C-alpha positions in Angstrom: -116.5 54.3 -195.9 -116.8 50.5 -195.6 -114.5 50.1 -198.6 -111.8 52.4 -197.0 -111.9 50.5 -193.7 -111.5 47.1 -195.5 -108.6 48.3 -197.6 -106.9 49.9 -194.5 -107.3 47.0 -192.1 -105.8 44.3 -194.3 -102.3 45.8 -194.3 -102.5 46.5 -190.6 -103.5 42.9 -189.9 -100.7 41.6 -192.0 -98.3 43.9 -190.1 -99.5 42.5 -186.8 -99.1 38.9 -188.0 -95.6 39.6 -189.2 -94.6 41.3 -185.9 -96.1 38.3 -183.9 -94.1 35.9 -186.1 -91.0 37.9 -185.5 -91.5 37.7 -181.8 -91.8 33.8 -181.8 -89.8 32.1 -179.0 -86.3 31.1 -180.1 -85.2 27.5 -179.7 -83.2 27.1 -176.6 -81.3 24.0 -175.5 -79.5 23.1 -172.2 -78.3 20.1 -170.3 -78.7 19.2 -166.6 -77.3 16.6 -164.3 -79.4 13.9 -162.6 -82.9 15.3 -163.5 -84.8 17.8 -165.6 -84.3 21.4 -164.7 -84.8 25.0 -166.0 -82.1 26.9 -167.9 -80.7 28.3 -164.6 -79.7 24.7 -163.7 -77.7 24.2 -166.9 -74.7 22.0 -166.2 -71.5 22.5 -168.2 -69.2 19.8 -166.6 -69.9 16.2 -166.0 -68.0 13.3 -164.3 -68.1 9.5 -164.8 -71.4 7.9 -163.8 -73.4 11.1 -163.9 -76.7 11.2 -165.8 -77.2 13.8 -168.5 -80.7 15.2 -169.3 -81.4 17.2 -172.4 -83.8 20.1 -171.9 -85.3 22.6 -174.5 -88.0 25.1 -175.3 -89.2 27.1 -178.3 -89.6 24.1 -180.6 -92.6 23.2 -182.7 -95.4 21.7 -180.5 -95.9 17.9 -180.6 -93.0 17.5 -183.1 -90.8 14.5 -183.3 -87.1 15.5 -183.5 -83.8 13.7 -183.8 -81.0 14.4 -181.2 -77.3 13.4 -181.0 -74.4 13.7 -178.7 -71.1 14.0 -180.6 -67.5 14.2 -179.5 -65.5 17.3 -180.2 -62.6 16.4 -182.5 -60.4 19.2 -181.0 -60.5 18.0 -177.4 -62.4 14.8 -176.8 -61.5 11.2 -176.3 -64.2 10.3 -178.9 -63.1 12.4 -181.8 -66.2 13.4 -183.8 -68.0 10.2 -183.2 -71.6 10.1 -182.1 -71.8 8.5 -178.6 -75.6 8.7 -178.2 -78.6 9.5 -180.4 -82.3 9.1 -180.7 -85.6 10.9 -181.3 -88.0 12.7 -179.0 -91.4 14.3 -179.3 -91.9 17.8 -177.9 -94.9 18.6 -175.7 -97.8 20.8 -176.7 -95.8 23.9 -175.6 -92.8 23.0 -177.7 -90.7 22.0 -174.7 -88.8 18.9 -174.0 -86.8 17.1 -171.3 -85.5 13.6 -171.2 -82.7 11.4 -170.0 -80.1 11.0 -172.7 -76.8 9.6 -171.5 -74.7 8.2 -168.6 -71.1 9.4 -168.7 -68.7 6.5 -169.2 -65.3 5.9 -167.7 -63.5 6.5 -171.1 -65.3 9.7 -171.9 -63.4 13.0 -171.7 -63.2 16.4 -173.3 -65.9 18.4 -175.0 -69.2 17.1 -176.5 -71.9 18.7 -178.7 -75.6 18.1 -178.0 -77.9 18.8 -181.0 -81.7 18.8 -181.1 -83.2 20.1 -184.3 -81.3 23.2 -185.2 -80.4 24.0 -181.5 -77.1 22.9 -179.9 -75.2 23.0 -176.6 -71.8 21.9 -175.5 -70.7 20.3 -172.3 -67.4 18.9 -170.9 -66.6 15.5 -169.3 -64.0 15.5 -166.6 -62.2 12.5 -165.3 -61.9 12.3 -161.5 -58.3 13.0 -160.2 -57.2 11.7 -156.8 -53.9 11.0 -155.1 -52.8 9.0 -152.0 -49.7 9.2 -149.9 -48.5 6.7 -147.3 -45.3 7.5 -145.3 -43.5 4.7 -143.4 -40.8 5.0 -140.8 -38.6 1.8 -140.8 -41.4 0.1 -142.7 -44.1 1.0 -140.2 -47.1 3.2 -140.9 -46.5 5.1 -137.7 -48.9 8.0 -138.2 -50.7 7.9 -134.9 -49.7 7.9 -131.2 -47.9 4.5 -131.6 -44.5 5.8 -132.9 -41.6 3.6 -133.9 -39.0 3.1 -131.2 -35.4 3.4 -132.5 -32.0 3.7 -131.0 -30.3 7.1 -130.9 -27.7 7.2 -133.6 -29.2 4.4 -135.7 -30.3 4.8 -139.3 -34.0 5.8 -139.8 -35.5 5.0 -143.2 -38.6 7.0 -144.4 -40.5 5.5 -147.3 -43.0 7.5 -149.3 -45.6 5.6 -151.4 -47.5 7.8 -153.8 -50.5 6.3 -155.7 -52.8 7.7 -158.4 -56.2 6.5 -157.0 -58.3 8.5 -159.4 -59.5 8.0 -163.0 -57.3 10.7 -164.5 -53.5 10.8 -165.3 -51.6 13.2 -163.1 -48.7 15.5 -164.0 -46.4 17.9 -162.1 -45.9 15.7 -159.1 -44.3 17.3 -156.0 -43.4 15.8 -152.7 -42.4 17.9 -149.6 -41.4 16.8 -146.1 -41.8 19.4 -143.5 -38.5 18.3 -141.9 -36.5 17.3 -144.9 -37.9 19.8 -147.4 -38.6 19.2 -151.1 -37.8 15.6 -152.2 -36.7 15.0 -155.8 -38.8 12.4 -157.6 -37.6 10.0 -160.3 -40.7 11.0 -162.5 -43.3 13.7 -162.4 -46.3 11.9 -163.9 -48.5 9.1 -162.6 -50.8 7.0 -164.8 -54.1 5.8 -163.4 -53.4 3.1 -160.7 -49.7 3.7 -160.9 -47.6 3.9 -157.7 -44.2 5.5 -157.0 -41.9 4.7 -154.0 -39.2 7.0 -152.7 -36.9 6.4 -149.7 -34.9 8.9 -147.6 -32.7 8.1 -144.6 -31.5 10.0 -141.5 -29.9 9.5 -138.1 -32.2 9.0 -135.2 -32.1 11.7 -132.5 -33.2 11.3 -128.9 -36.8 11.9 -128.0 -40.0 12.2 -130.0 -39.6 13.1 -133.7 -42.5 13.7 -136.1 -42.7 14.9 -139.7 -45.5 15.3 -142.2 -45.2 14.7 -145.9 -47.4 16.3 -148.6 -47.8 15.3 -152.2 -49.6 17.0 -155.1 -50.4 16.2 -158.7 -52.2 18.1 -161.5 -54.9 16.8 -163.8 -54.6 18.5 -167.2 -57.7 17.7 -169.4 -57.3 18.5 -173.1 -60.0 21.2 -172.8 -57.3 23.6 -171.6 -55.7 25.3 -168.5 -59.0 26.7 -167.3 -60.0 23.2 -166.4 -56.8 22.1 -164.8 -57.2 20.7 -161.2 -54.6 20.0 -158.5 -55.1 17.2 -156.0 -53.1 16.8 -152.7 -52.7 14.4 -149.8 -50.7 14.4 -146.6 -49.5 11.7 -144.2 -47.5 12.1 -140.9 -45.0 9.6 -139.4 -43.1 9.5 -136.1 -40.5 7.8 -134.0 -39.1 7.9 -130.5 -35.3 7.9 -130.2 -34.0 6.0 -127.1 -30.5 5.7 -125.7 -29.1 2.2 -125.8 -29.0 0.5 -122.4 -26.3 -2.1 -121.7 -27.5 -5.3 -119.9 -26.8 -5.4 -116.2 -27.5 -7.7 -113.3 -26.9 -7.5 -109.5 -26.8 -10.1 -106.7 -26.8 -9.5 -103.0 -26.1 -12.5 -100.7 -26.9 -12.3 -97.0 -25.9 -14.6 -94.2 -28.5 -14.9 -91.5 -29.9 -11.6 -92.7 -26.5 -9.7 -92.8 -24.8 -8.5 -95.9 -21.5 -10.0 -94.7 -19.3 -9.1 -97.7 -16.3 -8.7 -95.4 -15.1 -10.5 -92.3 -16.1 -11.1 -89.7 -19.7 -11.6 -90.5 -22.4 -12.8 -88.0 -21.3 -15.0 -85.1 -23.0 -18.4 -85.2 -22.5 -21.2 -82.6 -21.2 -24.4 -83.9 -24.0 -26.6 -85.0 -26.3 -23.5 -85.2 -28.5 -22.9 -88.3 -27.2 -20.8 -91.1 -29.5 -19.2 -93.7 -28.2 -17.7 -96.9 -30.4 -15.2 -98.8 -29.8 -14.4 -102.4 -31.4 -11.3 -104.0 -30.9 -11.0 -107.8 -31.9 -7.7 -109.6 -31.9 -6.8 -113.3 
């Protein structure tokens, strides 16, 4: 009986050990922004200046492992170059979390994080931004203080578009709610580049206000799913006034009478005479 139990239990124990080994936790890797976090906080996209943390679980306990962050040759600004690397020791549970990298201004595209045999990808996006200033007769009249112009005179609207972000922009459009779509001499703007367009019209009487809107699209090399459009608006106004000719009026009175025609007031010889002059604009 003892011999049968021994011979029967050995294969069963081996089977249990094999099943347990087959159920061992798989290596998992994810990245988070700003601090450590669980897998539900995994971050896929990063922007300049943000801090990337590498998180993982299912590794060998208390093991020292090498890690790297490498550019993706298909999309990134860094080709297949390693932009960060080092080594880290897992905790007693085989988990890890550590600060790995701060995204730089010239980073873009897709990157691969590797720790041991585990890997994870993330993307770096540049920050698109656009600014529009509209001038009326060279004044930025976008509040209550509108430009005063003479009715019938020429009004010049100037539109200054600037790429204020860290990403190049394409597909520029400019629309004025009174004029309509405005043709641009170019449809791209490099980082920091400005574009100036002028349109003219004839001033009409009264209060005139129009709003211009500009848009541009950031197209990262990671593909259309990551494209982003940015916009800005700016109003401007004028008040058309009718030209007034200069005029002046004088009224002269003699002893208080408006004696434009004879005979005028009767004054004894040697009596006092007072002339009063009233001048009016």
